[in-house]
Backbone bond lengths (Angstrom), bond angles and torsions (degrees), N, CA, C in turn:
res aa  C-N    CA-C-N  psi(-1)  N-CA   C-N-CA  omega(-1)  CA-C   N-CA-C  phi
1 X - - - 1.464 - - 1.525 111.11 -
2 X 1.330 117.18 130.38 1.435 122.45 -178.47 1.530 110.65 -77.55
3 X 1.330 115.93 151.14 1.466 120.26 -175.33 1.536 111.98 -56.37
4 X 1.337 117.06 -40.66 1.479 117.96 -175.61 1.533 111.87 -68.53
5 X 1.353 116.16 -13.38 1.426 120.50 177.79 1.542 113.09 -88.43
6 X 1.324 114.32 -12.23 1.459 120.47 -178.25 1.521 109.90 -87.99
7 X 1.329 115.48 120.42 1.472 122.50 -179.58 1.525 110.70 -94.94
8 X 1.304 115.73 128.91 1.463 122.18 175.33 1.512 109.19 -118.80
9 X 1.311 117.45 121.71 1.479 122.34 176.32 1.520 107.52 -96.79
10 X 1.338 115.62 115.66 1.460 122.82 179.67 1.514 109.60 -102.70
11 X 1.301 116.83 121.20 1.465 121.56 -174.62 1.520 112.68 -120.80
12 X 1.303 118.03 116.06 1.460 122.06 -179.98 1.533 108.79 -163.01
13 X 1.338 116.63 145.52 1.438 120.69 -178.33 1.530 111.64 -87.23
14 X 1.347 116.62 -5.77 1.472 119.66 178.91 1.509 110.41 -95.37
15 X 1.337 118.22 116.96 1.457 122.15 -178.51 1.535 113.08 -56.65
16 X 1.332 116.97 -35.07 1.476 120.42 -179.19 1.536 111.21 -63.83
17 X 1.339 114.90 -40.46 1.476 119.18 179.17 1.509 110.27 -64.52
18 X 1.327 115.00 -45.30 1.482 119.17 -179.32 1.531 110.19 -61.33
19 X 1.333 115.71 -38.85 1.463 118.94 -177.52 1.523 111.99 -72.91
20 X 1.339 117.42 -48.80 1.463 120.47 -176.02 1.516 112.18 -70.29
21 X 1.339 116.03 -50.08 1.460 119.02 -178.54 1.537 110.41 -67.57
22 X 1.337 114.84 -40.08 1.446 118.56 179.90 1.534 111.78 -63.02
23 X 1.323 116.26 -39.56 1.458 121.20 177.66 1.517 112.97 -61.64
24 X 1.333 114.31 -46.07 1.490 119.13 -178.34 1.523 111.83 -65.26
25 X 1.317 116.10 -39.29 1.461 118.24 178.77 1.527 111.84 -71.06
26 X 1.318 115.70 -40.22 1.466 120.49 177.00 1.519 111.01 -62.06
27 X 1.330 117.35 -37.67 1.449 122.53 -178.57 1.530 109.67 -65.38
28 X 1.347 115.53 -25.98 1.468 119.32 178.11 1.514 111.59 -80.43
29 X 1.330 116.38 -7.23 1.456 119.67 177.31 1.528 114.70 103.68
30 X 1.323 117.35 0.50 1.465 119.61 -179.61 1.535 112.05 -79.50
31 X 1.307 115.89 154.22 1.459 122.49 177.10 1.537 106.72 -89.48
32 X 1.326 116.17 103.66 1.478 121.20 -173.71 1.519 111.59 -100.94
33 X 1.330 114.79 129.42 1.464 123.40 177.15 1.521 105.90 -116.44
34 X 1.317 119.37 142.29 1.470 122.32 -176.98 1.516 110.75 -120.71
35 X 1.352 113.66 152.85 1.464 121.28 173.40 1.527 107.75 -145.60
36 X 1.322 115.81 147.19 1.485 121.23 -174.30 1.493 114.47 -94.72
37 X 1.341 117.92 -11.94 1.452 120.81 -178.31 1.549 109.31 -158.34
38 X 1.346 114.75 173.66 1.452 119.82 -175.99 1.517 114.68 -64.49
39 X 1.335 115.75 -40.08 1.470 119.27 179.97 1.524 110.66 -62.30
40 X 1.315 116.28 -46.24 1.473 120.46 178.84 1.526 109.67 -65.36
41 X 1.319 117.24 -35.81 1.469 121.80 -178.89 1.520 110.60 -63.23
42 X 1.304 117.86 -44.31 1.465 121.10 -179.45 1.518 111.21 -63.19
43 X 1.332 115.63 -43.88 1.473 119.85 179.48 1.549 110.30 -62.59
44 X 1.295 117.08 -45.42 1.475 119.50 -178.37 1.514 111.38 -70.79
45 X 1.334 117.54 -32.73 1.464 120.41 178.73 1.546 109.90 -64.27
46 X 1.318 115.84 -42.95 1.471 118.84 179.12 1.518 114.06 -68.38
47 X 1.337 114.12 -31.02 1.451 118.84 -179.75 1.556 111.88 -80.81
48 X 1.301 117.18 -45.44 1.461 121.62 -173.16 1.537 114.29 -90.11
49 X 1.327 118.05 -21.95 1.491 122.52 -177.48 1.547 110.92 54.27
50 X 1.324 117.97 60.91 1.463 121.02 -178.19 1.521 112.09 -65.93
51 X 1.343 115.67 157.25 1.462 119.66 175.92 1.537 110.53 -86.02
52 X 1.314 115.16 -30.25 1.456 121.56 -178.53 1.527 110.55 -137.76
53 X 1.340 117.05 137.79 1.464 121.73 176.36 1.505 107.09 -120.86
54 X 1.333 115.92 122.72 1.454 121.67 173.79 1.524 106.94 -102.62
55 X 1.311 117.19 113.60 1.473 122.32 -164.41 1.509 112.11 -122.43
56 X 1.332 115.69 120.55 1.457 121.78 175.39 1.515 109.05 -68.86
57 X 1.338 117.48 149.08 1.474 120.02 179.54 1.510 111.81 -84.20
58 X 1.323 116.85 -51.24 1.452 120.86 -175.24 1.527 110.42 -90.29
59 X 1.343 115.81 105.70 1.460 120.37 179.54 1.515 110.12 -143.38
60 X 1.347 117.64 154.05 1.467 119.48 176.30 1.511 112.53 -75.27
61 X 1.339 115.25 166.82 1.473 123.04 179.36 1.511 112.23 71.63
62 X 1.329 117.93 -59.48 1.466 122.88 178.60 1.518 107.79 -150.17
63 X 1.334 116.41 121.36 1.458 118.15 -176.77 1.522 111.36 -74.36
64 X 1.326 115.63 173.95 1.448 119.94 -175.24 1.538 113.07 -66.48
65 X 1.297 117.45 -33.46 1.454 120.47 -177.98 1.548 110.72 -64.40
66 X 1.339 115.37 -48.96 1.456 120.02 178.19 1.531 110.60 -65.22
67 X 1.317 116.29 -38.30 1.456 119.88 179.18 1.527 111.25 -61.23
68 X 1.316 116.06 -43.63 1.451 121.49 178.28 1.524 110.35 -62.11
69 X 1.326 117.16 -44.45 1.466 120.93 178.80 1.526 111.66 -58.80
70 X 1.336 116.19 -42.43 1.465 120.78 179.05 1.495 111.83 -66.00
71 X 1.314 116.65 -40.48 1.480 120.72 179.23 1.502 110.76 -64.11
72 X 1.325 116.48 -43.02 1.478 121.44 -179.52 1.543 111.98 -65.87
73 X 1.292 116.85 -18.61 1.487 118.89 177.17 1.522 112.42 -81.54
74 X 1.310 115.82 -11.82 1.471 120.47 -178.42 1.523 111.18 -87.29
75 X 1.316 117.80 116.76 1.470 121.78 -178.71 1.541 111.83 -59.85
76 X 1.312 117.48 -32.81 1.440 120.57 -176.69 1.526 113.03 -75.90
77 X 1.350 116.26 -6.57 1.449 120.64 178.57 1.519 111.70 -118.91
78 X 1.331 114.66 24.74 1.497 119.72 -176.64 1.487 113.66 -56.06
79 X 1.320 117.11 -39.85 1.473 122.23 -170.68 1.515 114.57 -94.15
80 X 1.324 117.07 0.85 1.485 117.97 -177.13 1.544 109.03 -70.00
81 X 1.339 115.06 140.04 1.463 120.91 177.03 1.537 107.20 -88.57
82 X 1.331 116.40 131.19 1.456 120.82 -178.82 1.524 109.98 -120.08
83 X 1.323 117.81 125.59 1.451 120.27 173.33 1.524 108.14 -126.33
84 X 1.319 115.31 140.52 1.481 120.75 -179.91 1.512 111.88 -90.99
85 X 1.316 114.46 150.60 1.471 122.58 166.14 1.510 106.36 -101.44
86 X 1.307 115.93 116.59 1.489 118.80 -179.54 1.525 109.93 -124.29
87 X 1.332 115.59 146.82 1.461 119.62 174.51 1.511 109.90 -69.40
88 X 1.315 116.11 147.48 1.464 121.31 -178.69 1.566 110.51 -55.51
89 X 1.283 117.41 130.62 1.469 121.16 177.24 1.544 113.70 92.45
90 X 1.323 117.89 -3.43 1.470 119.70 -179.23 1.528 109.14 -86.26
91 X 1.335 116.71 67.57 1.456 120.39 -177.58 1.516 111.48 -62.12
92 X 1.333 116.90 -36.32 1.466 120.68 -179.24 1.536 110.38 -61.01
93 X 1.339 116.36 -35.74 1.471 120.45 -178.48 1.508 109.93 -68.97
94 X 1.350 115.94 -38.65 1.450 119.56 179.67 1.526 111.25 -64.37
95 X 1.300 116.70 -43.47 1.461 121.49 179.19 1.520 109.70 -63.43
96 X 1.336 114.28 -49.82 1.474 119.53 -179.56 1.533 111.18 -61.59
97 X 1.337 116.37 -33.61 1.440 120.49 179.19 1.523 111.95 -65.62
98 X 1.325 116.45 -45.11 1.455 119.28 177.12 1.529 112.29 -63.34
99 X 1.329 114.96 -39.64 1.460 119.72 177.11 1.530 113.24 -61.42
100 X 1.355 113.52 -31.48 1.444 119.89 -177.83 1.548 111.95 -80.28
101 X 1.354 115.65 -13.42 1.445 118.90 177.62 1.504 115.87 116.40
102 X 1.338 116.78 12.70 1.476 119.63 178.86 1.505 110.56 -74.60
103 X 1.337 115.54 151.14 1.459 121.92 179.17 1.527 113.22 -90.13
104 X 1.352 115.90 -24.75 1.447 119.96 -176.62 1.508 108.65 -167.51
105 X 1.335 117.15 177.03 1.452 120.95 174.93 1.514 109.84 -142.42
106 X 1.332 115.60 152.31 1.455 122.19 177.23 1.517 106.40 -121.46
107 X 1.315 114.92 128.99 1.497 119.60 -178.40 1.541 108.34 -88.62
108 X 1.291 116.83 130.67 1.454 121.12 177.13 1.550 110.38 -110.12
109 X 1.306 119.53 151.38 1.491 125.12 6.06 1.527 111.97 -72.04
110 X 1.320 115.92 148.47 1.459 120.02 -178.86 1.537 109.01 -133.73
111 X 1.311 117.47 142.93 1.433 122.15 179.37 1.545 109.42 -72.23
112 X 1.332 117.52 140.55 1.456 120.22 -177.19 1.517 115.31 -52.19
113 X 1.342 117.01 -41.59 1.469 120.18 -178.41 1.526 111.27 -65.84
114 X 1.369 115.74 -38.37 1.453 121.41 178.53 1.534 109.57 -66.64
115 X 1.325 115.92 -41.84 1.472 120.60 178.20 1.498 109.99 -59.22
116 X 1.328 118.38 -47.96 1.457 121.33 -178.72 1.541 111.40 -60.25
117 X 1.326 115.01 -38.96 1.475 120.14 178.56 1.507 110.61 -64.04
118 X 1.327 116.49 -41.25 1.462 121.43 179.49 1.534 110.08 -63.59
119 X 1.336 114.85 -41.60 1.455 119.88 -177.48 1.546 109.71 -66.74
120 X 1.336 115.93 -40.92 1.486 119.85 177.98 1.515 109.80 -61.05
121 X 1.315 117.07 -42.35 1.464 121.99 179.63 1.529 111.25 -60.79
122 X 1.316 114.60 -43.71 1.476 119.43 179.47 1.520 111.65 -65.82
123 X 1.318 116.28 -38.42 1.461 120.27 -176.96 1.533 112.43 -74.86
124 X 1.316 117.97 -13.17 1.453 119.73 175.17 1.525 110.49 -63.20
125 X 1.331 115.97 -24.84 1.460 120.90 178.45 1.535 111.10 -64.35
126 X 1.332 115.80 -29.33 1.455 120.34 178.01 1.510 109.02 -61.87
127 X 1.358 114.59 -46.70 1.463 120.31 -178.64 1.521 111.04 -60.58
128 X 1.337 114.85 -41.76 1.452 118.68 179.38 1.530 111.14 -64.55
129 X 1.309 117.42 -36.90 1.461 120.06 179.88 1.521 111.19 -73.07
130 X 1.332 116.02 -29.05 1.473 119.65 179.16 1.503 111.25 -70.02
131 X 1.324 115.55 -30.88 1.455 120.15 -178.58 1.514 108.60 -78.49
132 X 1.337 115.74 71.41 1.451 120.74 -177.57 1.539 108.55 -72.56
133 X 1.262 114.59 128.04 1.456 119.58 -178.37 1.516 110.53 -86.58
134 X 1.333 117.48 119.07 1.469 121.04 178.44 1.510 108.67 -72.08
135 X 1.343 115.94 145.94 1.449 119.80 -176.73 1.540 111.73 -74.64
136 X 1.330 117.61 -31.44 1.461 121.22 177.49 1.526 109.40 -124.30
137 X 1.326 114.78 124.07 1.449 119.86 -178.40 1.548 108.44 -125.53
138 X 1.333 116.11 135.29 1.450 121.75 178.93 1.518 110.05 -115.25
139 X 1.321 116.03 123.26 1.455 121.10 177.43 1.537 107.61 -130.33
140 X 1.294 117.23 111.58 1.439 120.77 -177.02 1.529 109.01 62.79
141 X 1.338 117.22 -127.30 1.473 121.35 -179.44 1.532 110.83 -98.20
142 X 1.333 115.12 18.17 1.479 119.70 -179.62 1.525 110.50 -113.30
143 X 1.323 115.58 129.92 1.458 121.92 174.63 1.518 108.29 -112.99
144 X 1.333 115.19 127.50 1.474 120.54 -180.00 1.529 108.28 -112.43
145 X 1.337 115.70 118.52 1.463 120.61 178.39 1.516 106.84 -104.95
146 X 1.349 115.78 102.43 1.482 120.02 -175.84 1.507 113.43 -70.22
147 X 1.333 115.85 -29.90 1.468 118.84 -179.78 1.522 112.27 -67.67
148 X 1.349 115.13 -39.27 1.476 120.02 -174.89 1.537 112.16 -102.51
149 X 1.339 117.20 0.75 1.455 121.68 -178.44 1.543 108.58 53.46
150 X 1.307 114.10 51.69 1.453 119.25 -176.53 1.536 111.64 -126.50
151 X 1.333 115.68 138.24 1.471 121.16 177.23 1.527 108.73 -117.39
152 X 1.314 115.50 130.04 1.448 121.19 172.91 1.523 108.87 -117.94
153 X 1.336 117.37 123.18 1.452 120.96 177.91 1.515 109.80 -126.30
154 X 1.332 114.49 119.73 1.468 120.30 -179.13 1.549 110.11 52.80
155 X 1.307 116.44 40.54 1.452 121.64 174.41 1.549 114.57 85.79
156 X 1.330 116.71 -6.70 1.456 119.75 -178.22 1.538 110.10 -108.59
157 X 1.324 114.22 137.20 1.491 119.80 178.26 1.515 110.80 -80.26
158 X 1.326 113.66 134.34 1.473 120.23 177.69 1.516 109.23 -119.04
159 X 1.328 115.57 126.65 1.469 120.80 -176.54 1.552 107.56 -91.86
160 X 1.283 116.79 122.44 1.473 120.21 176.60 1.515 112.02 -120.10
161 X 1.324 117.17 141.92 1.495 119.05 170.94 1.537 109.03 -59.08
162 X 1.316 115.25 159.47 1.462 119.95 -171.62 1.537 112.56 -55.83
163 X 1.328 118.67 -47.31 1.494 119.51 -174.91 1.535 111.01 -68.85
164 X 1.313 116.78 -35.33 1.473 119.42 176.81 1.545 109.35 -65.97
165 X 1.310 116.38 -39.07 1.457 121.49 178.46 1.519 110.13 -62.96
166 X 1.335 117.41 -47.89 1.436 122.62 -177.55 1.534 111.62 -65.50
167 X 1.343 116.09 -36.60 1.448 119.82 178.16 1.513 110.06 -67.23
168 X 1.340 117.13 -46.41 1.488 120.71 177.35 1.519 110.08 -59.98
169 X 1.306 115.74 -43.64 1.491 120.56 -177.74 1.531 110.74 -61.58
170 X 1.347 116.31 -40.45 1.451 120.62 178.95 1.508 111.03 -65.21
171 X 1.324 116.22 -52.99 1.479 120.91 -176.11 1.526 110.59 -62.57
172 X 1.330 118.62 -41.65 1.453 123.24 -176.67 1.536 112.28 -75.76
173 X 1.345 117.21 -12.06 1.454 119.02 179.48 1.557 110.90 -69.67
174 X 1.326 116.25 -23.05 1.477 120.99 179.11 1.506 108.88 -139.04
175 X 1.333 118.35 75.79 1.474 120.29 -179.97 1.534 110.86 -54.62
176 X 1.324 114.53 132.91 1.463 119.89 178.70 1.503 113.53 91.81
177 X 1.318 118.48 -18.86 1.482 120.71 178.47 1.491 110.11 -80.15
178 X 1.337 116.50 133.80 1.454 120.03 177.11 1.519 108.56 -85.03
179 X 1.321 115.63 119.46 1.481 121.55 176.54 1.512 108.67 -93.63
180 X 1.325 116.07 121.49 1.450 119.79 -179.86 1.532 109.40 -68.90
181 X 1.334 115.04 155.83 1.444 119.66 -177.25 1.539 112.50 -61.24
182 X 1.331 116.39 -39.42 1.487 119.38 179.45 1.527 110.95 -63.98
183 X 1.359 115.13 -39.01 1.483 119.25 179.61 1.529 109.95 -66.57
184 X 1.317 116.48 -39.93 1.501 119.09 179.80 1.531 109.36 -64.74
185 X 1.307 116.55 -45.24 1.480 118.92 -179.92 1.524 110.74 -61.63
186 X 1.330 116.78 -40.65 1.474 121.28 -178.50 1.536 111.81 -66.20
187 X 1.344 116.30 -44.03 1.440 120.03 -173.20 1.539 113.36 -83.12
188 X 1.329 116.14 -30.36 1.469 118.14 -178.42 1.519 112.54 -94.59
189 X 1.346 117.08 -42.86 1.448 120.81 -177.02 1.524 113.83 -102.52
190 X 1.337 118.05 -20.39 1.451 120.95 177.82 1.498 112.77 56.34
191 X 1.326 115.37 -128.79 1.462 120.67 -178.68 1.526 114.08 -90.08
192 X 1.344 115.79 7.05 1.440 118.85 -179.74 1.534 110.95 -66.80
193 X 1.289 116.85 152.74 1.454 121.22 179.73 1.524 108.92 -72.13
194 X 1.326 118.08 128.75 1.448 121.59 178.73 1.537 108.95 -97.77
195 X 1.311 116.50 126.80 1.472 119.77 -179.99 1.533 107.41 -95.95
196 X 1.313 115.48 104.06 1.464 119.79 178.36 1.538 111.02 86.24
197 X 1.326 114.27 149.94 1.446 119.79 -176.76 1.527 114.81 -83.66
198 X 1.371 115.50 -2.42 1.447 119.18 -178.23 1.521 112.04 -105.91
199 X 1.310 116.57 21.28 1.456 121.93 -178.36 1.524 111.76 -56.30
200 X 1.330 116.54 -48.02 1.459 120.16 -179.04 1.530 110.58 -64.35
201 X 1.304 116.30 -42.66 1.484 120.63 179.69 1.516 111.43 -57.29
202 X 1.325 117.05 -43.75 1.444 122.21 -178.83 1.540 110.19 -62.85
203 X 1.336 116.39 -44.11 1.452 121.23 -178.30 1.534 110.43 -68.70
204 X 1.319 117.07 -37.28 1.479 120.04 176.77 1.514 109.64 -64.16
205 X 1.328 117.04 -41.46 1.502 120.41 179.21 1.516 109.26 -60.37
206 X 1.320 118.93 -43.43 1.449 120.70 179.99 1.529 111.47 -65.99
207 X 1.304 116.71 -38.08 1.502 120.54 177.86 1.535 109.69 -65.37
208 X 1.307 116.89 -41.15 1.462 118.82 177.06 1.545 112.62 -59.77
209 X 1.298 115.47 -37.80 1.481 120.86 178.40 1.507 111.50 -66.55
210 X 1.354 116.90 -36.55 1.470 121.64 -173.84 1.509 113.99 -92.67
211 X 1.338 117.21 -38.21 1.448 121.86 -175.08 1.539 112.42 -100.43
212 X 1.337 117.08 -31.41 1.454 119.75 -178.95 1.534 111.12 130.74
213 X 1.282 116.33 127.05 1.466 121.07 -175.52 1.514 111.82 -62.32
214 X 1.326 116.81 -30.05 1.464 121.40 -173.68 1.564 112.38 -70.36
215 X 1.333 116.04 -13.03 1.489 119.35 -177.26 1.523 112.60 -88.44
216 X 1.328 118.66 -11.16 1.470 120.28 -173.83 1.507 109.34 -125.23
217 X 1.360 115.15 120.37 1.424 120.41 -179.77 1.535 111.67 -115.33
218 X 1.297 115.79 135.29 1.448 121.30 179.07 1.545 110.07 -91.58
219 X 1.321 115.62 128.81 1.436 119.99 173.73 1.521 105.97 -106.11
220 X 1.333 115.91 103.08 1.453 123.10 -168.88 1.521 111.55 -54.42
221 X 1.322 114.25 127.99 1.467 120.40 177.48 1.505 114.47 79.71
222 X 1.341 116.74 -1.61 1.479 119.47 -177.13 1.536 110.63 -122.68
223 X 1.338 117.49 -65.82 1.462 119.68 -177.51 1.498 112.13 175.43
224 X 1.324 115.62 -141.41 1.456 120.52 -177.59 1.543 111.10 -134.39
225 X 1.343 114.91 159.87 1.460 120.17 172.45 1.519 109.91 -141.66
226 X 1.310 114.93 157.03 1.457 123.06 -179.20 1.564 106.03 -101.82
227 X 1.310 116.30 132.92 1.461 120.18 178.35 1.500 111.31 -127.10
228 X 1.325 118.12 149.43 1.452 122.65 179.81 1.514 111.14 -88.79
């Protein structure tokens, strides 16, 4: 998704915040929409369907907490990312914000460059959500059924332990793409404790024995890729 297609709804009752933050985000290429209070924010959110809402906590008419709760009740806004703007030291607001359904919070005052970095980090979640994983993937003569953890190759079922299955599934999701070792560890093992630095190598060796050596290529010093 291109930046100009990404809509950010900025909600704050302070004109200076709307102007400064809005300018910095617009300069980055984002499509910025503004609202001065919670009531206006809800109306604009339903109309514009923003990808990200930056929401001040302390506002007239309807505060940010209630606004967030109302937005989260709307089915059409299920996937919107919401981050709060909170004054430094307002711990109670941060807790209340998460309870109301916020994804994150930004403490103000905040430097423009830091704000932009925070926004970019939040918007990475959009990319992750866009990468919808299909339950059944076919690559060459191999069928991967992610729901049933089943592999069919040339009509024969191959039983793989969970981590071998997930590693094959990851590599085969993008044939020809080189997956770096850090990326593999993150996506297959996550926060689990890794025993030894050759964990990936061992699993690749087992996959080569079961699926075929010709499907797995080592890119020295970088990682691995799946080839047809």
